[in-house]
N, C-alpha and C positions, 0 to 999 in steps of 0.2 A: 180792514175788515177780516176777522178770523172766522172760519167756518169749521165746526167740529161736531161730531155726532154726540159726544158727551162733554160736559164741562163741570168743574166743581160748583157745588158740593156733590154732584152726582159723578162718581168716578168708579172705574173698574181696574184700570191698570196705569202704566206709566205714560201712555200717549196723551191722555187728557190732562194729567197732572203737569206734564212738560209744557203742553200748550198754555196752561194757566200761568206757569212761571215765565214763559217767554212774553206773553201778553203783559204781565205785570212789569217785567223788566223794560219793555218798550215804552210803557206808560211813564215809568220813572225817568226815561230818557227824553220825555217831552212829546211823545206821539199820542194822538187820539186813537183809541181802540174801541171798535164795535165788534161784538161776538155774536154770531148766529149759531145756536145749538138746539138740541132737542129738549123736550119736557120729560124725557125718560128719567125715572127715579123720583120725580115729583118734588124734590127739594129745590129751594131757591135761596140765593144769597146775593148781596150787593158788594161789589168790590170797587175801591176808590179808583176813579179815572176810567172805569170800564162800563160800557153800555151793553148789557147782555140781553139778547132776545132769545127766549126759550120757546120758540114757536114751531120748531120742526117736530115731526113724529117719526120715530124709527119703525122699521119693519121688524119689530121684536115685541115679545110679550113682557110681562113684569119680570120674569126670570130670563135674562138675556142669553143664558146658556141653553134654554129649552127651545125646541122648534116653534116657529111662528106660523100659524095657519090662518089664511084668509083667502077669500075668493079673488079672482082676477079683477073683478069690478072694485072690490074694496082696496086692492093694491093700487089700482089706477087712481082712485080717489085720494089715497094718501100721497101718492107721488105728485098729483096735481096740486094738492094743498101745500106741499113742501116747496114746489117751484114758485107758487104765488107768494108764500111767506118770504122766500129769498128775494124775490123781485121787489117786494114791499120794503124790506130793510135796505136794499141797495138804493132804491129811489129816495128813501128818507136820509140816509147818511152819506150818499155819494162818495164812496171810498176812492182813495187814490190807488190802493192796491188791495188785492184779495189774496189771503193766505189760507189755503185749504188743507186741513189736517185729516185725521182718520174719519172716513165716512162709511165705515162698515154699517150695515143695516139701513142704508139709503140707496136709492136707485140711481143708475148711471144717467138717467134723464135729468136728475137734479144737478149733477155735476155739470152736465152740458149747458144747463141754463145759466151757469155762473161765468161762462166764457163771453168775451166781447163786451164786458160791462165797464171796463176801465181802460185807460190808455196803455197800461202795462198788462201783458198776459198774466192771468192768475198763476200763483205759485203753489205747487203741490208739495206738501211735506210727506215724503215717503219713507217713514221709518219702519213700515211694516208692509205686508203684501196685499193690503186691502184693495188696491186698485187692480191688481192682477186678478184677484178673486172676482171682482166685478166685471172685468172685461175679457178675461181668458181663464175661466174657472177650470177648464179641462187641464190646462197646463199645471195649475196649482194643485189640483187633485193628484195628478201624476207625480208631481214633485214630492208631495207629502207621502205618497205611497212608496216611492222608490228611495227617498233620501231621509225622510223624517221618522216614519214609523216602521221602516224596514229593520230587521234584526241585524243585518250586516254580517251574519254568520257568528255573532257573539253569543255567549251563554247568558242565561238569566230568564227573562220573562217572555220568551218567544210566543207561547200560547196565549198569553194575556194581550199581546199586540193585536190579535185578530179583532176583538170587539172594539179596541181603541181605533183601529183603522176604519172600521165601519162607522164609528162615531164621527171621525174626521170627514169622511165623505158626506155624511148627512149634514154636518155643520156647514161645509162649503156650499153644498147645493141649495140650502135653504136661504142663503144670503141674496141670491140673485137668480133671475130667469136664465138657466144655463143654456137655453136655445138661442140667446141673443149673441150675435156675432160681435167679436171684439172690434172696436174702432179706435183709431188714434185720436188723441185729444190735443188741441193746440195750446197746451199749457207748458210752462217751465216746471222743472222738478228739482227739489232739494232732497238728496238721499242722506239718510242718517248714517250710512256706512257704505264702504265699497262693495261689501257682500250684497247689500240690497240693490245697489246700482247694477251689478252684474246679473242679479236674479231678474230684474225688470227687462234688461237687454235680452236675456235668454228667453223670456216669455214673449218677445216680439213687440213689446210696447216701446214706442219712441216718443220723444218730446221735442219741442222747439229748441230747448236748451236744457242743460242739467249740470249740476255740480254736487260734490259730496261735502256735507257739513257734519262732522262728527258730533254726536250728542255730547253734552258736558254736564257736570254737576258742580254745585257750590262746594268749594274746598277752603273753608276758613283757615286762617293762619293759626297754628297750634305750637305750643312750646315743645321742644324735643322730649321732655319728660312725660308728655301726654301719651307718647307711643310706647307700647310694650317692647321690652327687649325680647325679640323673637328667637334668640338662641336659648331662651329659658321658657319652659311650658308654664301655663298659669298655675298648675298644680303638678308637682313632680310625679305624683302617683297616678295621674290620669291624663288622657288625651281628649280635649274638648273640640268636637267638630260642630260646625253650624251651617245650616242653609237658611237664607233669608230671601223671600221673593213670593210670587203668586203661587198658590197651590193648584196648578193645572197640569194636564198631561204634558204639555210642551216643555215645562220646566224640569221634567225628568226626576222629580224628587224620589220616585219609587226606586230609581237606580241607586241613590244614596242609601235607602233603607236596605235594599238587597246587598249592598256592599258591606254592610255591617257584619254579616256572617263571615265574610272573607277576612275583614280587618281583624276581628277578634281572634282569629286563628293564626295570625301572623305574629312574628317576633317584634313586639313593641317595647321591649325592655320591662315586661311585667306590668305595664300600665293598663288601667281600666279605661274603656272607651265609652264616651257619651256622644250622642248625636242630638242636637237641638234643631228643630224645624220651626222656623218663624215665618208666618205668612197668613194672608186672608183665606177665608174658607167659603168664598162665594160659589165656587164650583162644587156643590155639595156631593155630586155623584163621584167625582174624582177623590174628594176628601174621604168619602166612605170607603172607596177601594184602598186608599192609602192606609186608613185605620185597620182594615182587614189584613193588609200585607204586614203591618207592624205586629198585629196580634199573632200572626202565624210565624213570626221571626223568633228565633231563639234568643235574640237580643232585645226583645220587646221592653224589658225593664230599663234598658239603657237609652231608649229613644223617647223624646218628649216633644209634643206639639204645643207651640205657644202662639198667642195672638200676635198680629202684626205690630210693628213699632213704626213711629214716624221717622222720616229721613234724618232728622236731627239726632235721633237716638241710635242710629246705626253705628256711629264711631265707637261709643262706649260698649255697645254690644259686641263689636268685633274685637275690642281690647280684652274682653272677658273670655274669649275663645282662642283656640290655637290654630285651627285651620278652617278656611271657608271652602265649602263644596258648592260647585255650580254645575250641575249635571244636565243642563238643557239639551233637549233633542233638536230644537230649532231656536236660533237666537239671532235676530237682526243686529242688535247692538244694545247691550245691557247697561243701564245706569247703576244698578246695584253692584254689578261687577266693578265698575269704576270706583264706587264708594269703598268697596273692599280693598282695592289696590291703594287708594288714597289713605286708608286707615292702617296700611302696612301689615294686614293679616295675610300670611302665606295662603295662596289660593290654588285650588285644583279645579280646572274647568274643562268642559268638553272641547274637542278640537274641531269645532264647526262654526259656520256663520261669522258674525261680527266678533266673536270671542277671539279669533285669530288676529284681529286688528287692535286688540287691547292687551292680550297676554302673549308674551314670547316664551316658548317652552324652555324651562330650566333657567330662565333669566328673570322674568317678572312673575312667574307662576309655573305650575305644571299642567300639561294638557293630557287628557286621556280619551280613549275611544268612546264615542257616544253610545249609550245604552249598554256598556260593558261594566258590570259591577266589579268584576275581578280586576280589570285594568284600573278602575278608580281606587280599589283597595291597594294596589301596587303603588300608586302615586302617593297615597296617604302614608303608607309605610315608609317610603323614602323620606318624606318630610318629617315624619315622627322621629326617626332615628338619626337623621343627619342635621344637626343644629347649624352647621355652617351653610348648608343648602337653604334652610329656613331663613337664616339671617340675610343671605344674599338675595333671595327672591323678594323678601320683604322690603329691603332697601331699594332694589330696582323697581319694585311695584310703585312705591311712593313717588319715585322720579317719573315713571311712565304715566302715572295718573295726572301729572301736571299738564300733559298735552290735551287733556279732555276737561277743560274748565267751562263752567256755565257762561262766564263773561265772554270768552272767546267765541263760543257758539252763537250767542245773541248778537255779537258784533257782525259775524258773518251772515246771519239771517237778516239783520237790519240792512246790510249792504245789498243783499239779494233782493229784498223788497223794493229798495230805492232805485236799483239799476234795471236796465232793460236787457243787459248782457249782450248787447249788439255792438 
């Protein structure tokens, strides 16, 4: 039995998409899968071999990025109904194991109701900080203040960080009753990265047992000629930069936009520079700020916003560009970053979080200081003018990506569900 706040076709980010892929893979391996999720988004779909119950209600409005307002009584009624819905599905399907994914916008009382329902302790998939936010919001708020949205003494958007920080605090506090004292849960945990394992340990949360299972992506076999020769740019007269991912504060796309002014002033062999930003625009407030930032830039004509593409389209998208920029302010473990490495596109990523478990500086990519557009520009210049460096990091990136396959991840998760770790 899988439990997730969102499930396709209702999706926002990688968490619920990955959950769907894992469920589908386990079904193909002969397992029966029951999914308990919310009705948020309103869309429904049937998937072969999956029994999906959309009976939960999230503590969120139609716009999941907007504050959710309700009375204490209404919140209690929603929580009670969610617990009853979970108990009903458990009684009907009698699962051998429960695998709990992202439960943002649900109450901790709901998670507690899932314990003790099977002979194996439920498994928590902790690819993000959702459980820390639920049980120790003060820690997470301080972490975001001190490590994510701090300027770190770098140049760029210091003044713009202030409203962003206020937004982060509001966002964290509306998810949960912050007066509730954190309590340990008797669950096992699978962490998507060592970074996330260490973050949970620092927050004071402990589990019966835990292990790290790195996220992975499908990497179909491709002929050598499918990969660009990275010693040569796509167009000798220009440098094509690309970002692909969600357009939200934490992805730091504004740093890439700010870096364009620095990049264009550097010696790039006379090449014209273009930045293509590909991603969803569900966070309309951030996208509007991004548009304003682009409009104010002297490089505005060189920056293009494009609609998101499917995962299967990423490979060709990366082949059409020269460098991939990944300027996240906070990153547990990015699937798109793995796709970039697997595609062999030279990559520049921030030196934070799970990025450090994927990219080795100057070996499989270049790392730069979070939130520092000048440092990002420096790394771009190095790759733009040094074709030997581009070729080396591209070849090493493709080798490094092979450690993060979807099949390996599913096998490790399957073993975790079947064993008691004792």
